Every structure is written in structure tokens, then in C-alpha cells.
mmCIF entry with sequence, helices, sheets and N, C-alpha, C, O atoms, coordinates in Angstrom:
data_MODEL
# 
_entry.id   MODEL 
# 
_entity.id                         1 
_entity.type                       polymer 
_entity.pdbx_number_of_molecules   1 
# 
_entity_poly.entity_id                      1 
_entity_poly.type                           'polypeptide(L)' 
_entity_poly.nstd_linkage                   no 
_entity_poly.nstd_monomer                   no 
_entity_poly.pdbx_seq_one_letter_code       MKRDVGAELDVEITAPTTLEFQIAVAPQAGLDVTESLSFVLNGKE 
_entity_poly.pdbx_seq_one_letter_code_can   MKRDVGAELDVEITAPTTLEFQIAVAPQAGLDVTESLSFVLNGKE 
_entity_poly.pdbx_strand_id                 A 
# 
loop_
_entity_poly_seq.entity_id 
_entity_poly_seq.num 
_entity_poly_seq.mon_id 
_entity_poly_seq.hetero 
1 1  MET n 
1 2  LYS n 
1 3  ARG n 
1 4  ASP n 
1 5  VAL n 
1 6  GLY n 
1 7  ALA n 
1 8  GLU n 
1 9  LEU n 
1 10 ASP n 
1 11 VAL n 
1 12 GLU n 
1 13 ILE n 
1 14 THR n 
1 15 ALA n 
1 16 PRO n 
1 17 THR n 
1 18 THR n 
1 19 LEU n 
1 20 GLU n 
1 21 PHE n 
1 22 GLN n 
1 23 ILE n 
1 24 ALA n 
1 25 VAL n 
1 26 ALA n 
1 27 PRO n 
1 28 GLN n 
1 29 ALA n 
1 30 GLY n 
1 31 LEU n 
1 32 ASP n 
1 33 VAL n 
1 34 THR n 
1 35 GLU n 
1 36 SER n 
1 37 LEU n 
1 38 SER n 
1 39 PHE n 
1 40 VAL n 
1 41 LEU n 
1 42 ASN n 
1 43 GLY n 
1 44 LYS n 
1 45 GLU n 
# 
_struct_asym.id          A 
_struct_asym.entity_id   1 
# 
loop_
_atom_site.group_PDB 
_atom_site.id 
_atom_site.type_symbol 
_atom_site.label_atom_id 
_atom_site.label_alt_id 
_atom_site.label_comp_id 
_atom_site.label_asym_id 
_atom_site.label_entity_id 
_atom_site.label_seq_id 
_atom_site.pdbx_PDB_ins_code 
_atom_site.Cartn_x 
_atom_site.Cartn_y 
_atom_site.Cartn_z 
_atom_site.occupancy 
_atom_site.B_iso_or_equiv 
_atom_site.pdbx_formal_charge 
_atom_site.auth_seq_id 
_atom_site.auth_comp_id 
_atom_site.auth_asym_id 
_atom_site.auth_atom_id 
_atom_site.pdbx_PDB_model_num 
ATOM 1   N N  . MET A 1 1  ? -203.978 133.619 37.748 1.00 0.00 ? 1  MET A N  1 
ATOM 2   C CA . MET A 1 1  ? -204.010 134.078 36.381 1.00 0.00 ? 1  MET A CA 1 
ATOM 3   C C  . MET A 1 1  ? -204.410 132.892 35.506 1.00 0.00 ? 1  MET A C  1 
ATOM 4   O O  . MET A 1 1  ? -203.862 131.797 35.635 1.00 0.00 ? 1  MET A O  1 
ATOM 5   N N  . LYS A 1 2  ? -205.375 133.127 34.614 1.00 0.00 ? 2  LYS A N  1 
ATOM 6   C CA . LYS A 1 2  ? -205.756 132.099 33.645 1.00 0.00 ? 2  LYS A CA 1 
ATOM 7   C C  . LYS A 1 2  ? -205.434 132.622 32.263 1.00 0.00 ? 2  LYS A C  1 
ATOM 8   O O  . LYS A 1 2  ? -205.774 133.751 31.909 1.00 0.00 ? 2  LYS A O  1 
ATOM 9   N N  . ARG A 1 3  ? -204.773 131.783 31.491 1.00 0.00 ? 3  ARG A N  1 
ATOM 10  C CA . ARG A 1 3  ? -204.411 132.168 30.128 1.00 0.00 ? 3  ARG A CA 1 
ATOM 11  C C  . ARG A 1 3  ? -204.732 130.998 29.212 1.00 0.00 ? 3  ARG A C  1 
ATOM 12  O O  . ARG A 1 3  ? -204.226 129.892 29.404 1.00 0.00 ? 3  ARG A O  1 
ATOM 13  N N  . ASP A 1 4  ? -205.570 131.245 28.222 1.00 0.00 ? 4  ASP A N  1 
ATOM 14  C CA . ASP A 1 4  ? -205.887 130.236 27.215 1.00 0.00 ? 4  ASP A CA 1 
ATOM 15  C C  . ASP A 1 4  ? -205.116 130.563 25.951 1.00 0.00 ? 4  ASP A C  1 
ATOM 16  O O  . ASP A 1 4  ? -205.060 131.716 25.521 1.00 0.00 ? 4  ASP A O  1 
ATOM 17  N N  . VAL A 1 5  ? -204.528 129.545 25.367 1.00 0.00 ? 5  VAL A N  1 
ATOM 18  C CA . VAL A 1 5  ? -203.749 129.715 24.143 1.00 0.00 ? 5  VAL A CA 1 
ATOM 19  C C  . VAL A 1 5  ? -204.261 128.703 23.129 1.00 0.00 ? 5  VAL A C  1 
ATOM 20  O O  . VAL A 1 5  ? -204.565 127.564 23.484 1.00 0.00 ? 5  VAL A O  1 
ATOM 21  N N  . GLY A 1 6  ? -204.356 129.107 21.887 1.00 0.00 ? 6  GLY A N  1 
ATOM 22  C CA . GLY A 1 6  ? -204.842 128.196 20.860 1.00 0.00 ? 6  GLY A CA 1 
ATOM 23  C C  . GLY A 1 6  ? -203.992 128.275 19.609 1.00 0.00 ? 6  GLY A C  1 
ATOM 24  O O  . GLY A 1 6  ? -203.240 129.228 19.401 1.00 0.00 ? 6  GLY A O  1 
ATOM 25  N N  . ALA A 1 7  ? -204.126 127.265 18.792 1.00 0.00 ? 7  ALA A N  1 
ATOM 26  C CA . ALA A 1 7  ? -203.426 127.229 17.508 1.00 0.00 ? 7  ALA A CA 1 
ATOM 27  C C  . ALA A 1 7  ? -204.273 126.424 16.535 1.00 0.00 ? 7  ALA A C  1 
ATOM 28  O O  . ALA A 1 7  ? -205.026 125.537 16.934 1.00 0.00 ? 7  ALA A O  1 
ATOM 29  N N  . GLU A 1 8  ? -204.141 126.739 15.275 1.00 0.00 ? 8  GLU A N  1 
ATOM 30  C CA . GLU A 1 8  ? -204.853 125.998 14.241 1.00 0.00 ? 8  GLU A CA 1 
ATOM 31  C C  . GLU A 1 8  ? -203.841 125.471 13.237 1.00 0.00 ? 8  GLU A C  1 
ATOM 32  O O  . GLU A 1 8  ? -203.010 126.219 12.722 1.00 0.00 ? 8  GLU A O  1 
ATOM 33  N N  . LEU A 1 9  ? -203.922 124.182 12.968 1.00 0.00 ? 9  LEU A N  1 
ATOM 34  C CA . LEU A 1 9  ? -203.051 123.550 11.983 1.00 0.00 ? 9  LEU A CA 1 
ATOM 35  C C  . LEU A 1 9  ? -203.925 123.039 10.846 1.00 0.00 ? 9  LEU A C  1 
ATOM 36  O O  . LEU A 1 9  ? -204.963 122.419 11.082 1.00 0.00 ? 9  LEU A O  1 
ATOM 37  N N  . ASP A 1 10 ? -203.516 123.291 9.650  1.00 0.00 ? 10 ASP A N  1 
ATOM 38  C CA . ASP A 1 10 ? -204.243 122.808 8.476  1.00 0.00 ? 10 ASP A CA 1 
ATOM 39  C C  . ASP A 1 10 ? -203.298 121.897 7.707  1.00 0.00 ? 10 ASP A C  1 
ATOM 40  O O  . ASP A 1 10 ? -202.291 122.354 7.166  1.00 0.00 ? 10 ASP A O  1 
ATOM 41  N N  . VAL A 1 11 ? -203.622 120.612 7.659  1.00 0.00 ? 11 VAL A N  1 
ATOM 42  C CA . VAL A 1 11 ? -202.746 119.656 6.986  1.00 0.00 ? 11 VAL A CA 1 
ATOM 43  C C  . VAL A 1 11 ? -203.537 118.862 5.956  1.00 0.00 ? 11 VAL A C  1 
ATOM 44  O O  . VAL A 1 11 ? -204.745 118.669 6.088  1.00 0.00 ? 11 VAL A O  1 
ATOM 45  N N  . GLU A 1 12 ? -202.843 118.418 4.952  1.00 0.00 ? 12 GLU A N  1 
ATOM 46  C CA . GLU A 1 12 ? -203.427 117.515 3.962  1.00 0.00 ? 12 GLU A CA 1 
ATOM 47  C C  . GLU A 1 12 ? -202.644 116.216 4.015  1.00 0.00 ? 12 GLU A C  1 
ATOM 48  O O  . GLU A 1 12 ? -201.432 116.200 3.800  1.00 0.00 ? 12 GLU A O  1 
ATOM 49  N N  . ILE A 1 13 ? -203.339 115.140 4.300  1.00 0.00 ? 13 ILE A N  1 
ATOM 50  C CA . ILE A 1 13 ? -202.707 113.829 4.412  1.00 0.00 ? 13 ILE A CA 1 
ATOM 51  C C  . ILE A 1 13 ? -203.183 112.996 3.233  1.00 0.00 ? 13 ILE A C  1 
ATOM 52  O O  . ILE A 1 13 ? -204.384 112.802 3.046  1.00 0.00 ? 13 ILE A O  1 
ATOM 53  N N  . THR A 1 14 ? -202.248 112.510 2.447  1.00 0.00 ? 14 THR A N  1 
ATOM 54  C CA . THR A 1 14 ? -202.612 111.802 1.219  1.00 0.00 ? 14 THR A CA 1 
ATOM 55  C C  . THR A 1 14 ? -202.340 110.304 1.278  1.00 0.00 ? 14 THR A C  1 
ATOM 56  O O  . THR A 1 14 ? -202.568 109.591 0.301  1.00 0.00 ? 14 THR A O  1 
ATOM 57  N N  . ALA A 1 15 ? -201.858 109.830 2.413  1.00 0.00 ? 15 ALA A N  1 
ATOM 58  C CA . ALA A 1 15 ? -201.602 108.399 2.587  1.00 0.00 ? 15 ALA A CA 1 
ATOM 59  C C  . ALA A 1 15 ? -201.711 108.070 4.071  1.00 0.00 ? 15 ALA A C  1 
ATOM 60  O O  . ALA A 1 15 ? -201.547 108.956 4.910  1.00 0.00 ? 15 ALA A O  1 
ATOM 61  N N  . PRO A 1 16 ? -201.985 106.815 4.407  1.00 0.00 ? 16 PRO A N  1 
ATOM 62  C CA . PRO A 1 16 ? -202.037 106.442 5.817  1.00 0.00 ? 16 PRO A CA 1 
ATOM 63  C C  . PRO A 1 16 ? -200.741 106.849 6.530  1.00 0.00 ? 16 PRO A C  1 
ATOM 64  O O  . PRO A 1 16 ? -199.644 106.646 6.011  1.00 0.00 ? 16 PRO A O  1 
ATOM 65  N N  . THR A 1 17 ? -200.887 107.415 7.701  1.00 0.00 ? 17 THR A N  1 
ATOM 66  C CA . THR A 1 17 ? -199.719 107.895 8.434  1.00 0.00 ? 17 THR A CA 1 
ATOM 67  C C  . THR A 1 17 ? -200.030 107.985 9.916  1.00 0.00 ? 17 THR A C  1 
ATOM 68  O O  . THR A 1 17 ? -201.176 107.810 10.327 1.00 0.00 ? 17 THR A O  1 
ATOM 69  N N  . THR A 1 18 ? -199.034 108.252 10.699 1.00 0.00 ? 18 THR A N  1 
ATOM 70  C CA . THR A 1 18 ? -199.180 108.504 12.129 1.00 0.00 ? 18 THR A CA 1 
ATOM 71  C C  . THR A 1 18 ? -198.779 109.941 12.398 1.00 0.00 ? 18 THR A C  1 
ATOM 72  O O  . THR A 1 18 ? -197.706 110.384 11.989 1.00 0.00 ? 18 THR A O  1 
ATOM 73  N N  . LEU A 1 19 ? -199.643 110.663 13.085 1.00 0.00 ? 19 LEU A N  1 
ATOM 74  C CA . LEU A 1 19 ? -199.326 112.032 13.480 1.00 0.00 ? 19 LEU A CA 1 
ATOM 75  C C  . LEU A 1 19 ? -199.000 112.039 14.964 1.00 0.00 ? 19 LEU A C  1 
ATOM 76  O O  . LEU A 1 19 ? -199.655 111.353 15.749 1.00 0.00 ? 19 LEU A O  1 
ATOM 77  N N  . GLU A 1 20 ? -198.006 112.798 15.347 1.00 0.00 ? 20 GLU A N  1 
ATOM 78  C CA . GLU A 1 20 ? -197.631 112.923 16.752 1.00 0.00 ? 20 GLU A CA 1 
ATOM 79  C C  . GLU A 1 20 ? -197.664 114.391 17.132 1.00 0.00 ? 20 GLU A C  1 
ATOM 80  O O  . GLU A 1 20 ? -197.116 115.238 16.426 1.00 0.00 ? 20 GLU A O  1 
ATOM 81  N N  . PHE A 1 21 ? -198.309 114.689 18.251 1.00 0.00 ? 21 PHE A N  1 
ATOM 82  C CA . PHE A 1 21 ? -198.413 116.060 18.739 1.00 0.00 ? 21 PHE A CA 1 
ATOM 83  C C  . PHE A 1 21 ? -197.943 116.102 20.185 1.00 0.00 ? 21 PHE A C  1 
ATOM 84  O O  . PHE A 1 21 ? -198.108 115.140 20.934 1.00 0.00 ? 21 PHE A O  1 
ATOM 85  N N  . GLN A 1 22 ? -197.366 117.209 20.557 1.00 0.00 ? 22 GLN A N  1 
ATOM 86  C CA . GLN A 1 22 ? -196.868 117.373 21.917 1.00 0.00 ? 22 GLN A CA 1 
ATOM 87  C C  . GLN A 1 22 ? -197.071 118.817 22.341 1.00 0.00 ? 22 GLN A C  1 
ATOM 88  O O  . GLN A 1 22 ? -196.907 119.736 21.540 1.00 0.00 ? 22 GLN A O  1 
ATOM 89  N N  . ILE A 1 23 ? -197.430 119.013 23.607 1.00 0.00 ? 23 ILE A N  1 
ATOM 90  C CA . ILE A 1 23 ? -197.495 120.361 24.165 1.00 0.00 ? 23 ILE A CA 1 
ATOM 91  C C  . ILE A 1 23 ? -196.678 120.390 25.444 1.00 0.00 ? 23 ILE A C  1 
ATOM 92  O O  . ILE A 1 23 ? -196.488 119.367 26.102 1.00 0.00 ? 23 ILE A O  1 
ATOM 93  N N  . ALA A 1 24 ? -196.209 121.548 25.776 1.00 0.00 ? 24 ALA A N  1 
ATOM 94  C CA . ALA A 1 24 ? -195.473 121.718 27.029 1.00 0.00 ? 24 ALA A CA 1 
ATOM 95  C C  . ALA A 1 24 ? -195.685 123.142 27.512 1.00 0.00 ? 24 ALA A C  1 
ATOM 96  O O  . ALA A 1 24 ? -195.557 124.096 26.744 1.00 0.00 ? 24 ALA A O  1 
ATOM 97  N N  . VAL A 1 25 ? -196.006 123.274 28.769 1.00 0.00 ? 25 VAL A N  1 
ATOM 98  C CA . VAL A 1 25 ? -196.194 124.584 29.377 1.00 0.00 ? 25 VAL A CA 1 
ATOM 99  C C  . VAL A 1 25 ? -194.986 124.873 30.253 1.00 0.00 ? 25 VAL A C  1 
ATOM 100 O O  . VAL A 1 25 ? -194.620 124.064 31.106 1.00 0.00 ? 25 VAL A O  1 
ATOM 101 N N  . ALA A 1 26 ? -194.378 126.014 30.042 1.00 0.00 ? 26 ALA A N  1 
ATOM 102 C CA . ALA A 1 26 ? -193.217 126.395 30.852 1.00 0.00 ? 26 ALA A CA 1 
ATOM 103 C C  . ALA A 1 26 ? -193.664 126.629 32.292 1.00 0.00 ? 26 ALA A C  1 
ATOM 104 O O  . ALA A 1 26 ? -194.682 127.282 32.524 1.00 0.00 ? 26 ALA A O  1 
ATOM 105 N N  . PRO A 1 27 ? -192.923 126.110 33.251 1.00 0.00 ? 27 PRO A N  1 
ATOM 106 C CA . PRO A 1 27 ? -193.283 126.329 34.652 1.00 0.00 ? 27 PRO A CA 1 
ATOM 107 C C  . PRO A 1 27 ? -193.196 127.805 35.019 1.00 0.00 ? 27 PRO A C  1 
ATOM 108 O O  . PRO A 1 27 ? -192.335 128.536 34.531 1.00 0.00 ? 27 PRO A O  1 
ATOM 109 N N  . GLN A 1 28 ? -194.106 128.221 35.887 1.00 0.00 ? 28 GLN A N  1 
ATOM 110 C CA . GLN A 1 28 ? -194.127 129.600 36.371 1.00 0.00 ? 28 GLN A CA 1 
ATOM 111 C C  . GLN A 1 28 ? -194.051 129.568 37.892 1.00 0.00 ? 28 GLN A C  1 
ATOM 112 O O  . GLN A 1 28 ? -194.839 128.876 38.537 1.00 0.00 ? 28 GLN A O  1 
ATOM 113 N N  . ALA A 1 29 ? -193.131 130.294 38.457 1.00 0.00 ? 29 ALA A N  1 
ATOM 114 C CA . ALA A 1 29 ? -192.962 130.311 39.913 1.00 0.00 ? 29 ALA A CA 1 
ATOM 115 C C  . ALA A 1 29 ? -194.257 130.745 40.591 1.00 0.00 ? 29 ALA A C  1 
ATOM 116 O O  . ALA A 1 29 ? -194.834 131.776 40.245 1.00 0.00 ? 29 ALA A O  1 
ATOM 117 N N  . GLY A 1 30 ? -194.709 129.950 41.559 1.00 0.00 ? 30 GLY A N  1 
ATOM 118 C CA . GLY A 1 30 ? -195.884 130.293 42.342 1.00 0.00 ? 30 GLY A CA 1 
ATOM 119 C C  . GLY A 1 30 ? -197.212 129.999 41.668 1.00 0.00 ? 30 GLY A C  1 
ATOM 120 O O  . GLY A 1 30 ? -198.258 130.330 42.228 1.00 0.00 ? 30 GLY A O  1 
ATOM 121 N N  . LEU A 1 31 ? -197.212 129.394 40.494 1.00 0.00 ? 31 LEU A N  1 
ATOM 122 C CA . LEU A 1 31 ? -198.464 129.098 39.794 1.00 0.00 ? 31 LEU A CA 1 
ATOM 123 C C  . LEU A 1 31 ? -198.629 127.597 39.619 1.00 0.00 ? 31 LEU A C  1 
ATOM 124 O O  . LEU A 1 31 ? -197.660 126.874 39.387 1.00 0.00 ? 31 LEU A O  1 
ATOM 125 N N  . ASP A 1 32 ? -199.875 127.138 39.732 1.00 0.00 ? 32 ASP A N  1 
ATOM 126 C CA . ASP A 1 32 ? -200.198 125.761 39.371 1.00 0.00 ? 32 ASP A CA 1 
ATOM 127 C C  . ASP A 1 32 ? -200.491 125.760 37.876 1.00 0.00 ? 32 ASP A C  1 
ATOM 128 O O  . ASP A 1 32 ? -201.381 126.474 37.415 1.00 0.00 ? 32 ASP A O  1 
ATOM 129 N N  . VAL A 1 33 ? -199.759 124.978 37.134 1.00 0.00 ? 33 VAL A N  1 
ATOM 130 C CA . VAL A 1 33 ? -199.886 124.962 35.681 1.00 0.00 ? 33 VAL A CA 1 
ATOM 131 C C  . VAL A 1 33 ? -200.579 123.676 35.251 1.00 0.00 ? 33 VAL A C  1 
ATOM 132 O O  . VAL A 1 33 ? -200.197 122.585 35.673 1.00 0.00 ? 33 VAL A O  1 
ATOM 133 N N  . THR A 1 34 ? -201.596 123.808 34.413 1.00 0.00 ? 34 THR A N  1 
ATOM 134 C CA . THR A 1 34 ? -202.249 122.646 33.815 1.00 0.00 ? 34 THR A CA 1 
ATOM 135 C C  . THR A 1 34 ? -202.204 122.807 32.300 1.00 0.00 ? 34 THR A C  1 
ATOM 136 O O  . THR A 1 34 ? -202.135 123.922 31.783 1.00 0.00 ? 34 THR A O  1 
ATOM 137 N N  . GLU A 1 35 ? -202.243 121.699 31.612 1.00 0.00 ? 35 GLU A N  1 
ATOM 138 C CA . GLU A 1 35 ? -202.228 121.753 30.159 1.00 0.00 ? 35 GLU A CA 1 
ATOM 139 C C  . GLU A 1 35 ? -203.174 120.695 29.618 1.00 0.00 ? 35 GLU A C  1 
ATOM 140 O O  . GLU A 1 35 ? -203.384 119.656 30.243 1.00 0.00 ? 35 GLU A O  1 
ATOM 141 N N  . SER A 1 36 ? -203.736 120.964 28.463 1.00 0.00 ? 36 SER A N  1 
ATOM 142 C CA . SER A 1 36 ? -204.606 119.991 27.805 1.00 0.00 ? 36 SER A CA 1 
ATOM 143 C C  . SER A 1 36 ? -204.458 120.152 26.300 1.00 0.00 ? 36 SER A C  1 
ATOM 144 O O  . SER A 1 36 ? -204.022 121.193 25.807 1.00 0.00 ? 36 SER A O  1 
ATOM 145 N N  . LEU A 1 37 ? -204.825 119.111 25.592 1.00 0.00 ? 37 LEU A N  1 
ATOM 146 C CA . LEU A 1 37 ? -204.720 119.106 24.141 1.00 0.00 ? 37 LEU A CA 1 
ATOM 147 C C  . LEU A 1 37 ? -205.983 118.456 23.606 1.00 0.00 ? 37 LEU A C  1 
ATOM 148 O O  . LEU A 1 37 ? -206.345 117.360 24.032 1.00 0.00 ? 37 LEU A O  1 
ATOM 149 N N  . SER A 1 38 ? -206.652 119.115 22.683 1.00 0.00 ? 38 SER A N  1 
ATOM 150 C CA . SER A 1 38 ? -207.842 118.529 22.069 1.00 0.00 ? 38 SER A CA 1 
ATOM 151 C C  . SER A 1 38 ? -207.770 118.714 20.565 1.00 0.00 ? 38 SER A C  1 
ATOM 152 O O  . SER A 1 38 ? -207.080 119.602 20.063 1.00 0.00 ? 38 SER A O  1 
ATOM 153 N N  . PHE A 1 39 ? -208.491 117.863 19.857 1.00 0.00 ? 39 PHE A N  1 
ATOM 154 C CA . PHE A 1 39 ? -208.491 117.892 18.400 1.00 0.00 ? 39 PHE A CA 1 
ATOM 155 C C  . PHE A 1 39 ? -209.921 118.005 17.905 1.00 0.00 ? 39 PHE A C  1 
ATOM 156 O O  . PHE A 1 39 ? -210.841 117.430 18.486 1.00 0.00 ? 39 PHE A O  1 
ATOM 157 N N  . VAL A 1 40 ? -210.094 118.746 16.833 1.00 0.00 ? 40 VAL A N  1 
ATOM 158 C CA . VAL A 1 40 ? -211.387 118.861 16.175 1.00 0.00 ? 40 VAL A CA 1 
ATOM 159 C C  . VAL A 1 40 ? -211.184 118.498 14.709 1.00 0.00 ? 40 VAL A C  1 
ATOM 160 O O  . VAL A 1 40 ? -210.308 119.048 14.041 1.00 0.00 ? 40 VAL A O  1 
ATOM 161 N N  . LEU A 1 41 ? -211.998 117.570 14.214 1.00 0.00 ? 41 LEU A N  1 
ATOM 162 C CA . LEU A 1 41 ? -211.932 117.156 12.815 1.00 0.00 ? 41 LEU A CA 1 
ATOM 163 C C  . LEU A 1 41 ? -213.327 117.297 12.225 1.00 0.00 ? 41 LEU A C  1 
ATOM 164 O O  . LEU A 1 41 ? -214.275 116.669 12.695 1.00 0.00 ? 41 LEU A O  1 
ATOM 165 N N  . ASN A 1 42 ? -213.445 118.111 11.209 1.00 0.00 ? 42 ASN A N  1 
ATOM 166 C CA . ASN A 1 42 ? -214.741 118.356 10.570 1.00 0.00 ? 42 ASN A CA 1 
ATOM 167 C C  . ASN A 1 42 ? -215.795 118.792 11.582 1.00 0.00 ? 42 ASN A C  1 
ATOM 168 O O  . ASN A 1 42 ? -216.944 118.354 11.525 1.00 0.00 ? 42 ASN A O  1 
ATOM 169 N N  . GLY A 1 43 ? -215.394 119.658 12.509 1.00 0.00 ? 43 GLY A N  1 
ATOM 170 C CA . GLY A 1 43 ? -216.313 120.209 13.500 1.00 0.00 ? 43 GLY A CA 1 
ATOM 171 C C  . GLY A 1 43 ? -216.604 119.307 14.684 1.00 0.00 ? 43 GLY A C  1 
ATOM 172 O O  . GLY A 1 43 ? -217.401 119.679 15.545 1.00 0.00 ? 43 GLY A O  1 
ATOM 173 N N  . LYS A 1 44 ? -215.991 118.139 14.758 1.00 0.00 ? 44 LYS A N  1 
ATOM 174 C CA . LYS A 1 44 ? -216.216 117.209 15.866 1.00 0.00 ? 44 LYS A CA 1 
ATOM 175 C C  . LYS A 1 44 ? -214.957 117.080 16.699 1.00 0.00 ? 44 LYS A C  1 
ATOM 176 O O  . LYS A 1 44 ? -213.862 116.863 16.181 1.00 0.00 ? 44 LYS A O  1 
ATOM 177 N N  . GLU A 1 45 ? -215.143 117.220 18.023 1.00 0.00 ? 45 GLU A N  1 
ATOM 178 C CA . GLU A 1 45 ? -213.999 117.106 18.925 1.00 0.00 ? 45 GLU A CA 1 
ATOM 179 C C  . GLU A 1 45 ? -213.730 115.663 19.253 1.00 0.00 ? 45 GLU A C  1 
ATOM 180 O O  . GLU A 1 45 ? -212.801 115.363 20.003 1.00 0.00 ? 45 GLU A O  1 
# 
């Protein structure tokens, strides 16, 4: 089974800062689980 999940975050940053992001995929019995995280800023990945 392949399942793609996505989310969109819209933030406004008005001063220098550090952003931290984390993802976690719940384990599924009998399945190999992979996860990835990518960012797009102004249309560029």
C-alpha cells in the first residue's frame, strides 16, 4: 500500500529566527514505512 500525505503551512516571519519541523509515521504491522520531508519556498524546492 502506498499513501502520500501532504500539508501546507503559511507563515509570516518578521525577524531572523530558527524554524524546526518534525515528521513521524506510525508503524504499521507488516509494512515497510518510509518518510520524507521537503520544503518549497517561492516555487523552489
